[in-house]
C-alpha positions as CSV (number, residue, x, y, z in Angstrom):
1,M,-10.3,4.7,22.0
2,I,-12.2,3.0,24.8
3,G,-10.3,1.8,27.8
4,R,-8.6,-1.6,27.7
5,A,-11.0,-3.0,30.3
6,G,-14.0,-2.2,28.2
7,L,-12.8,-4.0,25.1
8,A,-14.0,-7.5,26.1
9,A,-17.4,-6.1,27.0
10,L,-17.6,-4.2,23.7
11,V,-16.8,-7.2,21.6
12,A,-19.2,-9.4,23.5
13,A,-22.0,-6.8,23.0
14,V,-21.2,-6.6,19.3
15,A,-21.5,-10.3,19.0
16,L,-24.8,-10.4,20.8
17,A,-26.1,-7.6,18.6
18,G,-25.1,-9.5,15.5
19,C,-23.1,-6.7,14.1
20,T,-20.6,-7.6,11.5
21,P,-17.3,-6.0,10.7
22,A,-18.7,-4.5,7.5
23,Q,-21.1,-2.4,9.7
24,A,-18.3,-1.1,11.9
25,E,-17.9,2.2,10.0
26,S,-19.7,4.1,7.3
27,V,-18.0,3.5,4.0
28,V,-18.7,5.8,1.0
29,R,-17.0,5.7,-2.3
30,L,-16.1,9.3,-3.0
31,P,-14.9,11.0,-6.2
32,A,-11.4,12.2,-6.8
33,A,-10.8,15.8,-5.9
34,T,-11.7,18.2,-8.8
35,F,-9.2,20.8,-7.4
36,D,-5.9,19.0,-6.7
37,P,-2.9,20.8,-8.3
38,A,0.2,18.7,-8.9
39,V,3.1,19.0,-6.5
40,K,6.6,18.4,-8.0
41,A,8.4,17.7,-4.7
42,S,9.3,14.1,-3.9
43,R,8.2,14.4,-0.3
44,A,5.4,16.2,1.5
45,T,3.6,15.9,4.9
46,A,-0.1,15.7,5.8
47,I,-1.7,15.7,9.2
48,F,-5.2,14.3,9.7
49,A,-7.4,13.4,12.7
50,G,-10.1,10.7,12.3
51,G,-10.8,9.0,15.5
52,C,-8.6,6.4,17.1
53,F,-5.2,6.8,15.6
54,W,-4.6,3.0,15.5
55,G,-6.9,2.6,12.5
56,V,-6.0,5.9,10.8
57,E,-2.4,5.0,10.8
58,G,-3.1,1.4,9.9
59,V,-5.1,2.4,6.7
60,F,-2.7,5.1,5.5
61,S,0.4,2.9,6.0
62,N,-1.1,0.7,3.3
63,V,-1.6,3.5,0.7
64,K,0.7,3.5,-2.3
65,G,3.0,6.6,-2.2
66,V,2.9,6.8,1.6
67,I,6.4,6.7,2.9
68,A,5.8,6.7,6.7
69,V,2.9,7.3,9.1
70,E,3.2,8.3,12.8
71,S,0.5,8.5,15.4
72,G,0.4,11.5,17.7
73,Y,-1.4,14.4,19.1
74,H,-2.4,17.8,17.6
75,G,-4.3,20.8,18.8
76,G,-3.1,21.2,22.4
77,S,0.1,22.0,24.2
78,K,3.3,19.9,24.6
79,A,2.6,19.6,28.4
80,N,-0.6,17.7,27.6
81,A,0.6,15.6,24.7
82,S,0.2,12.2,26.2
83,Y,-2.4,9.4,25.9
84,D,-3.6,9.7,29.5
85,R,-4.2,13.4,29.3
86,T,-5.6,13.5,25.8
87,S,-8.1,10.8,26.7
88,T,-9.7,13.2,29.2
89,G,-11.0,15.3,26.2
90,T,-9.9,18.5,27.9
91,T,-6.5,19.2,26.3
92,G,-7.5,20.4,22.9
93,H,-5.6,17.6,21.3
94,A,-7.0,15.2,18.8
95,E,-5.6,11.7,18.2
96,S,-3.9,12.4,14.8
97,V,-1.5,11.0,12.3
98,R,1.4,12.6,10.5
99,I,1.9,11.2,7.0
100,T,5.0,11.5,4.9
101,Y,4.2,10.8,1.3
102,D,5.4,11.2,-2.3
103,P,3.0,13.6,-4.0
104,R,4.1,12.4,-7.4
105,V,2.5,9.0,-6.5
106,I,-0.4,10.0,-4.2
107,S,-1.9,13.5,-4.2
108,Y,-3.1,15.4,-1.2
109,G,-6.6,15.2,-2.7
110,D,-6.4,11.5,-2.9
111,L,-5.4,11.3,0.8
112,L,-8.5,13.3,1.7
113,R,-10.6,11.0,-0.5
114,I,-9.3,8.0,1.4
115,L,-9.7,9.8,4.8
116,F,-13.4,10.4,4.3
117,S,-14.3,7.3,2.3
118,V,-13.0,4.6,4.6
119,V,-11.3,6.1,7.6
120,A,-13.5,8.7,9.2
121,D,-17.2,9.6,9.0
122,S,-17.1,13.3,8.2
123,T,-20.7,13.8,9.5
124,L,-19.9,12.8,13.1
125,K,-19.0,15.5,15.6
126,N,-16.4,14.6,18.3
127,R,-16.8,10.9,17.8
128,Q,-15.9,8.0,15.6
129,G,-16.9,4.4,15.9
130,P,-17.3,3.5,19.6
131,D,-15.2,6.5,20.8
132,S,-16.6,9.9,21.8
133,G,-15.0,13.2,22.9
134,P,-13.3,16.0,21.1
135,Q,-10.1,14.0,21.0
136,Y,-11.8,11.8,18.4
137,R,-12.9,14.6,16.1
138,A,-12.4,14.4,12.3
139,A,-10.1,17.2,11.1
140,I,-7.8,18.2,8.4
141,V,-4.6,20.1,9.4
142,P,-3.2,21.8,6.3
143,L,0.5,22.6,6.5
144,D,0.5,25.3,3.8
145,A,-1.8,27.5,1.7
146,A,-1.9,24.9,-1.1
147,Q,-3.1,22.2,1.2
148,R,-5.6,24.5,2.8
149,K,-7.1,25.3,-0.6
150,V,-7.4,21.6,-1.6
151,A,-8.9,20.8,1.8
152,A,-11.6,23.5,1.6
153,A,-12.4,22.7,-2.0
154,Y,-12.8,19.0,-1.3
155,L,-15.0,19.4,1.7
156,A,-17.2,21.7,-0.4
157,Q,-17.2,19.2,-3.3
158,I,-18.3,16.2,-1.3
159,G,-20.7,18.3,0.8
160,K,-22.6,19.3,-2.4
161,G,-22.4,15.8,-3.9
162,G,-25.2,14.2,-1.9
163,Y,-22.9,11.4,-0.6
164,F,-24.0,11.8,3.0
165,A,-27.4,11.9,4.7
166,K,-26.2,14.4,7.2
167,P,-24.1,17.6,7.0
168,I,-20.4,17.4,7.0
169,V,-18.9,18.6,10.3
170,A,-15.3,17.7,9.8
171,R,-13.3,20.8,10.0
172,V,-10.1,22.4,8.8
173,E,-7.9,23.3,11.7
174,P,-4.8,25.6,11.8
175,Y,-1.5,23.8,12.4
176,K,-0.1,24.2,15.9
177,A,2.3,21.4,16.6
178,F,2.4,17.6,16.2
179,Y,3.6,15.5,19.1
180,P,4.4,11.9,18.5
181,A,2.4,9.4,20.6
182,E,4.0,6.9,22.9
183,A,6.0,4.1,21.3
184,Y,3.4,1.4,22.1
185,H,0.8,3.2,19.9
186,Q,3.0,3.2,16.8
187,D,2.3,0.6,14.2
188,F,-0.3,-0.8,16.6
189,M,-2.6,-2.3,13.9
190,R,0.3,-4.1,12.1
191,R,1.8,-5.4,15.4
192,H,-1.5,-6.4,17.0
193,P,-3.8,-7.6,14.2
194,S,-5.7,-9.9,16.6
195,N,-6.4,-7.1,19.1
196,A,-10.2,-7.0,19.8
197,Y,-10.5,-3.3,19.0
198,I,-8.5,-3.7,15.8
199,V,-10.6,-6.7,14.6
200,R,-13.9,-5.0,15.3
201,W,-13.3,-1.4,14.3
202,D,-10.1,-1.0,12.2
203,A,-9.6,-4.1,10.1
204,P,-12.9,-3.3,8.2
205,K,-11.4,0.1,7.3
206,L,-8.4,-1.5,5.7
207,A,-10.6,-4.1,3.9
208,A,-12.7,-1.2,2.5
209,L,-9.6,0.6,1.2
210,K,-8.5,-2.6,-0.6
211,R,-12.1,-3.1,-2.0
212,L,-12.8,0.5,-3.1
213,Y,-9.3,1.6,-4.2
214,P,-7.2,-1.4,-5.1
215,A,-4.9,0.6,-7.3
216,M,-3.9,2.8,-4.3
217,V,-2.8,-0.1,-2.1
218,R,0.8,-0.8,-1.3
219,A,2.2,-4.4,-1.6
220,K,3.5,-4.0,2.0
221,P,2.7,-1.5,4.7
222,A,5.0,1.6,5.0
223,P,7.1,1.6,8.2
């Protein structure tokens, strides 16, 4: 995310450029995963990175079958797991989300479909939207061998499908540890819908989810 002081300048520049919310992110309707084995458990966990965690959390909390979403940091050490340190881009952490979901309702493959359709541009390296640096990389963090196979298969599937003009650079990363972000980051999009950053960059993602995949949208956001 950009610094708070830069938000007003960003929004003003956007207005002058005539950029509309629909242009905020690349939106691509992607197919369902062809390799997505059923999971019988009632609860599972997924960890993704896709730019500023405000919007990633905000979108996934509106997905049917998602039980809870938590913003946090993945990829670095516990000592560096803070917003101030992660924002330097030197910690190895990416702003990430940990999703608890019911795989009988929403599959891991469908979560990946949403991630790369409306949340994150898989062709951008170390940046998303207005934010740049390795802490804003797009990444999948499988938590077991089954998730790893689905993730690899889906990246290969959409990479061969001709959905993007550029090569996919989103990567699959080994799990290290997930550290929850500070309390003021949690549920940020739901608590601050009028925030300038949210309006410009994240609300369009949620709108795209509802437009492209209405059957996957919850009636009310998950906590």
